[in-house]
C-alpha positions in Angstrom: 27.5 -55.0 44.4 26.7 -56.9 47.5 25.8 -60.6 47.4 22.1 -60.2 47.8 22.0 -57.6 45.0 23.7 -60.0 42.7 21.1 -62.6 43.7 18.4 -60.2 42.7 20.0 -59.7 39.3 20.4 -63.5 38.9 16.7 -64.0 39.7 15.8 -61.3 37.2 17.7 -63.3 34.5 16.2 -66.7 35.5 12.6 -65.3 35.7 12.6 -64.9 31.9 12.4 -68.7 31.8 8.7 -68.3 32.5 8.3 -67.4 28.8 9.1 -71.0 27.9 6.7 -72.4 30.6 3.6 -70.3 30.0 2.0 -68.3 27.2 2.9 -64.6 26.8 -0.6 -63.5 25.9 -4.1 -64.8 25.6 -7.0 -63.8 23.3 -10.5 -64.9 24.3 -13.1 -64.9 21.6 -16.8 -65.5 22.1 -19.1 -65.9 19.2 -22.7 -67.3 18.6 -21.1 -70.4 17.0 -18.9 -70.9 20.1 -20.9 -69.7 23.2 -18.4 -71.4 25.5 -15.7 -69.2 24.0 -12.3 -69.8 22.4 -9.0 -69.1 24.0 -5.9 -68.5 21.8 -2.5 -68.7 23.5 0.5 -66.9 22.1 3.8 -68.4 23.3 7.3 -67.1 22.7 7.8 -69.8 20.1 4.4 -71.1 19.1 0.6 -70.6 18.9 -1.8 -72.8 20.7 -5.0 -72.8 22.7 -6.8 -74.0 25.8 -7.9 -77.2 24.0 -7.3 -79.0 20.7 -8.7 -77.4 17.6 -8.9 -73.8 19.0 -6.6 -72.4 16.3 -8.6 -74.2 13.6 -11.9 -72.7 15.1 -10.3 -69.3 15.1 -9.5 -69.6 11.4 -13.0 -70.8 10.6 -14.4 -67.6 12.2 -11.7 -65.5 10.4 -12.7 -67.1 7.1 -16.2 -65.6 7.4 -15.0 -62.1 7.8 -12.1 -62.4 5.3 -9.2 -62.5 7.7 -6.1 -64.5 6.7 -5.6 -67.9 8.5 -3.4 -67.8 11.6 -0.5 -70.2 11.5 2.7 -70.2 13.5 4.7 -70.5 10.3 3.5 -67.1 9.2 5.3 -65.3 12.0 9.1 -65.2 11.7 9.2 -63.7 15.2 8.2 -67.0 16.8 11.4 -68.5 15.3 13.9 -66.0 16.6 12.3 -64.7 19.9 13.4 -67.8 21.8 17.0 -66.9 21.0 16.5 -63.4 22.2 15.1 -64.6 25.5 18.0 -67.0 25.9 20.4 -64.1 25.1 18.9 -62.0 27.9 19.0 -64.9 30.3 22.7 -65.7 29.7 23.8 -62.0 29.7 21.7 -61.4 32.8 23.6 -64.2 34.6 27.0 -62.8 33.4 26.0 -59.3 34.7 25.0 -60.8 38.0 28.4 -62.5 38.4 30.3 -59.4 37.3 28.3 -57.2 39.7 28.8 -54.0 37.8 26.1 -51.5 38.5 26.3 -49.9 35.0 25.9 -53.3 33.4 22.7 -53.9 35.5 21.3 -50.6 34.3 22.2 -51.4 30.7 20.6 -54.8 30.8 17.4 -53.5 32.4 17.0 -50.7 29.9 17.7 -53.1 27.0 15.1 -55.6 28.4 12.5 -52.7 28.6 13.2 -51.7 25.0 12.9 -55.4 23.9 9.6 -55.8 25.7 8.3 -52.5 24.2 9.3 -53.6 20.7 7.6 -57.0 21.3 4.3 -55.3 22.2 4.6 -53.0 19.2 5.2 -56.0 17.0 2.2 -57.8 18.4 0.0 -54.7 17.8 1.2 -54.6 14.2 0.2 -58.2 13.9 -3.3 -57.4 15.0 -3.6 -54.4 12.6 -2.4 -56.5 9.7 -4.8 -59.3 10.3 -7.7 -57.0 11.1 -7.4 -54.7 8.1 -6.2 -57.0 5.3 -9.5 -58.7 4.4 -10.4 -60.9 1.5 -12.9 -59.3 -0.9 -14.5 -62.8 -1.3 -15.4 -63.0 2.4 -18.9 -64.4 3.1 -19.5 -61.5 5.5 -18.7 -58.1 4.1 -19.4 -54.8 6.0 -18.2 -51.7 4.1 -15.6 -49.8 6.0 -15.5 -52.4 8.8 -12.1 -53.6 10.2 -11.6 -56.4 12.7 -8.5 -55.4 14.8 -8.6 -57.3 18.0 -7.8 -55.3 21.2 -4.2 -55.2 22.2 -5.3 -55.1 25.8 -8.9 -55.3 27.1 -12.3 -55.9 25.6 -13.7 -55.1 22.2 -16.9 -55.9 20.3 -16.5 -56.8 16.6 -19.9 -57.3 15.0 -21.3 -60.2 17.0 -17.9 -61.3 18.3 -16.6 -60.4 21.8 -12.8 -60.3 22.0 -10.8 -60.0 25.2 -7.0 -59.7 25.1 -4.8 -60.1 28.3 -1.2 -60.8 29.2 -0.6 -64.4 30.4 1.8 -65.8 33.0 4.7 -65.8 30.5 4.6 -62.0 30.5 5.2 -62.0 34.2 8.7 -63.2 33.5 9.5 -60.0 31.7 7.9 -57.9 34.4 9.8 -59.7 37.1 13.1 -59.4 35.1 12.7 -55.6 34.8 11.5 -55.2 38.4 14.2 -57.3 40.1 17.0 -55.9 38.0 15.8 -52.4 38.6 15.7 -53.2 42.3 19.2 -54.5 42.3 20.4 -51.3 40.5 18.5 -49.1 43.0 19.8 -50.9 46.1 23.4 -50.9 44.8 23.5 -47.1 44.6 26.5 -45.6 46.5 25.8 -44.5 50.0 25.5 -40.7 50.4 28.4 -39.4 52.4 27.3 -36.7 54.8 29.9 -33.9 55.4 31.3 -34.1 58.9 30.8 -31.1 61.1 33.8 -30.1 63.1 33.0 -29.0 66.5 35.2 -26.4 68.1 35.3 -25.8 71.7 35.8 -22.4 73.1 37.2 -21.9 76.5 35.8 -19.1 78.5 38.2 -17.6 80.8 
């Protein structure tokens, strides 16, 4: 691989650091009790919000419809995901230094698989919390579930929910894009067959 291709791979690895600087995902919730809206932030290693008390207010609303309280301690993924990200960053730097095209492809595919597994795991979170409801909930609607949207907008009774990726997810997208670009640009040049020209002499 050429130097600039190695730099692209290096940037792909470093871009994953955005996951430690910004949330991965955001869930906006608007309810009559909170007309200004609530904004839950999901980080690679913690849960938070746009202001103090957001998580507590989410749990107050969840209590009315019977959803379990949301606490960072409930999710083992938040404990080991930082190590997975660091693993990808370190191995990405090593791949960049080695400059082996096959390793770049392997790293890119592995990151794509890891990102897909993360999205699936997030969806299973939503399903679990939205369908496992307490029978003692103050508000009970027969047959009603409260699965927030994985992506986009959804109306749940008188709640408006909007789920969108945040800046941290850009780190994964950049990692895949830049590594994929490094792999593509490092492809071997196509050798065109040379055409032998024969000259004939006309006597």
